[in-house]
N, C-alpha and C positions, 0 to 999 in steps of 0.2 A: 673680544671671548672665546673663550673655546668654546667648542660643540659638547666635547663627552668628557666626565673623570674617572674615569680608572682608579678605584680601591682598592687595597688588599681590605682581607679581613682583621686575622689575629693580629695583636703585635700593633694595629693603625685603626684598624672602624673599631676591634673590642679591643678590651683589655679581659683577663686567666676569668674576669664575673660574665663576661657575655653582652655583657650590659650596653648598648649606644646610650654617650651621655647626653642630654636634652637639649646643650648648649649646640655638638655636633648633628641632632637634628632638624634642628631651626637653621640651620647654616647648608642641612643636604637640602630644605625646605626654598629657601630663600634662591639657595642655584637653578633650582624647578620651575621653582619663580619664573625666572630670566629667560630659562628657553634651553638651561644648559641638559644631556643627558646624563644619566649615570648607572656604572655594570660596576657589579663587583668581579674582583679576580685573587684566585680563592689555591690554597691547597685542600683547602676541607674537599668531603664531600657532598653531591650534590645534595642529596637531603639537608646537611647540615649545613648548606648554603642560605638555602632558597629561603627560610625563613627568618634573613639581615635582610633579603630584597626586596622581600616581601613588606616590611617594617618602614624599610623607606621605598615606596612604591617603587622599584622600576623592576620596568616592563623588559629591559632590551636585555640581553642573551649574558645567561653568570657561567661565564668564566673559570673551572671546579677543575681539580687532582692538579694545579699548576700550570693546567690549560691541555691538559690531557684531553677533555671530556670541555665542549660546552653547547651548551642547552639551554631553551627557549623558559621560558617558571612560565609564560601565561598556559602552553597547551603540553609541555615536560620531555618538549620532543629533543632525542639530541644530534644538534647540526652537528658535531664533526670529533669526532673520537680518534686517538692515535693510542692502543694499549701498547706496554709493555711483551715481546716475545717468549712465546710458553720456554724457548730454551733458557733465558737468559733466567725468569722467574727459576724455574730447576735450581740454577748454579744459586743465585735468589740462597732457597731454602736448604741448600747443604750448604751452602757458609753458616748461613747462621746457627744452625745442631749442631756445627764444627763449632765454631767457635759463641755457641754461647749468648746469643744474640738475640732479644727477642722482635719475631717478625709478625707486622701481618699483610695480608694480600687482598685488595680492595677489584672488586667483580661485578655487573651489575646494581652500582650503587651499595652494595654492603662490605664490608671488609671481615677478614677471615683469621685467625687464629688459633694457637695449637693450647692456650689455654690460658685462664687469666692469674691475673697478678698484679702490682703494682705499676704497671708502664701499660697492660691493659688499661686497668684504671684508669689511670692518668689521662688517656687516651682516650676514652670512653666520654669523661665526665666532659676531655671542651668540647667535643663531636658532639654531646647530647644523643648520643647511638651509641647501642648495645654491638661487638661482634660476636661470630658467628665459631663459637667454638667446632670445631673440628680434629678427630682424634688423630689424626693426619694431613698436614698442610699438602705434604706429597702426593695424598692419594689424592686430596679435592682438586691440585693445581695442576695433577698427571697429563692431564690434553691442554689446560690451558692457559689462554692470556688473562694479565694483570692489566687493571687498566693505572694500577701503582703497587709500591711492595712501601714498607714507611717501618724500617727500625727504630724501635725507641728504646729510648738509654741514658741514664743520668747524661747532663751534658759534654763529662768532659770523656764519656767513653762517647756519645755519639759525632763530636768530635773529629777522636779519629778515627774510628773505624767510619768515618764518612768520607775520609779518606782514603782507607785504607782498602776499599770499596770502589770508589773511583780509579784507581790505580789496578784493580783487579779486571775490571769493567773496560775499563780501556777503551771508551770509546761507542762500547755496546747499550750503551745506558746512559741516561742522565743520573750524576749526583747532585743533590743541594738537600740542603737544610731550613728547613720554616721555623719552627721555635726549635730554641737552642733544645731541644732532648728531643728532637726529630732528624731523622736522616731519611731522604724522598726520592727513590728508586724512579723513576718512569721512560719511559723510551726514547731515545734519542733525538727523537722530528720536538719530540715536547719543548713548549716555548713558551712562556710568559707573554711576552711579548708579539712573539706570530701570531697566538689567538686572537690577544687584543686588534690586533690589522684586523683578523678575520672578521670583528666585528665593526671592528669603525665602518670598511669596505662595505659591510650589508646595512650598516647604516645611511650610506655613503656621503659619510666625512673620514675629510683625509687624517695621514696622520700626527697635522703639525699641525689638529686643531687639537689636538688630546692633553690630557693632563692625567698625569699615573703619580700615586702616592704610594708608598709601602714602607716599609722598614726590616726587613728582614735580604738574606744572603741569597734566595728564592727571583725575592727583587728587582734585582740587578737586569734583567731581562724588558721587563718590562717600564724600569726607566731609562730604560737604552732609548725603548723603541715609540715611547711616546714625544709629540712635542716638544714637553714640561717633566723634566721628575723633580717629585721631592721626596724627598727621605724624613723618614719619622726622628722626632730624635734621640732613640735611642736605639740607632741605625746603630751597624755595625762600620765602622771610619772605610769598606770594601767602598759600602753603599753610599757616603755620606761624597765620598768624592767623586764617583758621579753623576751626585744628584743636582739639576740646575738650580736647586735652595733647600731647607732644612731646616724644618718646623718643631714643635715640642715635640710631645712625644705623650702615648695615646691620652693617659691621666690627669696631660696639662690640655686633652682636647685640640691636638697637633691637627688633625681634620679641617676643624672648623677654623683656627686660625689659618690653617694652607687654602681653606674654599674664598675665606673672608679678603682671603690678602692675594691672592696669586691667582681664583678663577673670578671672584666679587670681581676686584680692583680696590673694597673698601680696606681701610684704618682703624680697626678696630681695638 
């Protein structure tokens, strides 16, 4: 049996209704009863993540902001933090203004935007957290780094703009996508897989004893790092190609299937 299961949140544990299904809860509980630990690995803010950790009785460090922050859910202590440098933050602000894109910047577990619109409303509904609306992101982040930056756009625009930013920033930032509407920009050192290795080492667990489950492009480093990587059925082809196994999507309780079959070795 593995010793640690790392779970992505959106599209993996929860759908857009933000509910962990009874079947998934039951499988997680049996996993814990067998002595196997669990941790969350997500692009979400800490305060938008920790309620789910508490629902599942996960006491181990929470990996949030795609791995830019690792936080102890028992004490709220920040164990590791890697922020996007101010020079890149200012470049992103200028690019978003020029290109007419909705940008959100994150600092001290708050997120900032220049206006409320359908994109900020989408994010707020999923995160269950309201933005700090400021007259100018340029002024609010004139001298500040950011834990991460997010462009929120229609899915087709997000795909296109993510590629543009990846080319424009040319290694000075890590550009990835989580939900189809979100382009996430972080410090180039940020990596879900490296952050998972940090947590596993802290717990005295080898990566060969870790199972990771994810559903999107940003989960590729996570699945590569784990001893056994599982992609949800809704995952894009790029993630499915690197997974050791593929299970059902979130609507069909893929996490429960993954735990029952590949963690506990059951056939249900």
